[in-house]
N, C-alpha and C positions, 0 to 999 in steps of 0.2 A: 546554453545550447538551444537553438530553435528546432523544434521537431518538424520534420518533413511530413507531407501528406502520407507518404508511404509508411513512415514510422507509426503514425497514428492508426493507419489501417492495420498494420501488423499487430499493434497492441490490442485493437478491437477484436481481431481474429483470435488472438491468444486468449482473451477473456471469454469469448464465445465458445472456444474449445473446452475451457474449464467448465462452463455451464452445460455443455453437451455431455461431458463425462460425469457430471454430478447433478443429474436432473432431479426435479422435485418428484417424489413418489411416496408411497405409503411408508417405506422404511428409510428414514433419514440416516445419513452417514455421521459418525461421531468424530468430528475434527474440531480442534480449537483454532487452528490457523491454516491458511494456505500460504506456503512459503514461496516467495518469488525470488529466485536467484538471478542476478544479472551480472554478466561478465564484461568488464570494460575492455578486455583484450579480444575476445572472440565475438562479442556482440550477442552472445547467446542469452536468451531469457527462458527460464525453466520454472515450472510450478510443481511443488511437491506437497504431499500431505504431511501430517504429523509423524508418520512412520517412515518418512523419507522415500515414499513411493512416488515415482514421477507421474504427474497428471498430464502434462503437455510441455512442449518446448517449441521455440522458434528462434531464428536469428534475425536480429534487427541490424540491417546493413549499416545504418547511420552510426551505430555504436561500435562497430569493429575498429579496433586499435584507437579508440578514443582516448586522448591524453588530457582531457579537461580535468582539472583538479576538483571541480565542483560536479563531476559526473554523477555521483549517486544522489546528490541533492536535486539536480536537474531531472534525473530519471524519476525520483520520488515525486516531484511536483507534477510531472507529466502523467505518471501512473495514477496519482490521486485524482487528477482532473478527469481522466478516462473512466476510473471507477465511479466517480460521482455522476458522470454523463450516462453510464450504463448501470446505474444503481438499481433499476427495476429488475434487471437480469441477475445482478449479484445478490440482491436481497432475497431472491427466490431460488437459491441453490438448494439442492437436497442435502443440506448439512444442518445439524442441530444447532440452533442459535444459542448463545452468541458465538460468532466466528469472525476472524479478521484476516485481512490480506497483509502480509508483512514482507517488506523488501529486505533482502539479504545480499551480502557481497560474495565474492568468489570463495571466501573462507567460511561461509555460512554464518557470518556474524550479522546480527540484526542491525540494519541501517535506519529503517523508518517504518512506522506503522502507517499503512496506506489507507485502510478502510476497516471499520468495525461495524458489523451488522448484528443487531439485536432486535427482538420483537418490539421493544419499547424505545430503544435508543439507537440512533445511527450517528456515529462520529466519523467525520471525514478528516483523517490525519492532520498533521500540522501541529504546531505548538499552541494549544488552546489557552494556555496560561501565559502566553508571551507578555512580558512586562509586569507580571504579578509581583515579583520581588520589589520593583520600584514602587508600585502601588501600595504594598504593605509598608515599606519604609516611609513613604510620604504620610500614610495614615498614622503610623506610630509617632512620627515627628509632630504631626498636628495634634494628636492626643496628648502628648507630653506638654506641648505649648499651652493647651487648655488647662492642664492640671496645675501649672505654675501660676 
């Protein structure tokens, strides 16, 4: 799914609203996650804190009645890209670090880790250990060949 310019603008506004509601100040908020719920049927995108209190919401018109079977993986990739682009804003929310943005589906099930902000570490979602199983298997085979 290719995101339209309007979709990208809506996501940016969504992230900016989160930043406006959680500004950096003397007293930081204690969250561990910002839960981003996305509905494939209604196109609605909502942000919640750990106590399920709504932070903000918007409707992404391009996502309304989307039947793409890769919907959540496409949305996750797009949200990761926008979080990375807006990392200066996201890294300076009034939240005690570490905190993360997590994508959830209509049933509030975790679909993907979008962004993790920490004072010393910033991990931008995705499978950072992709191919690790194969690399370990190859290493083990090579090690066993040397032993013989």
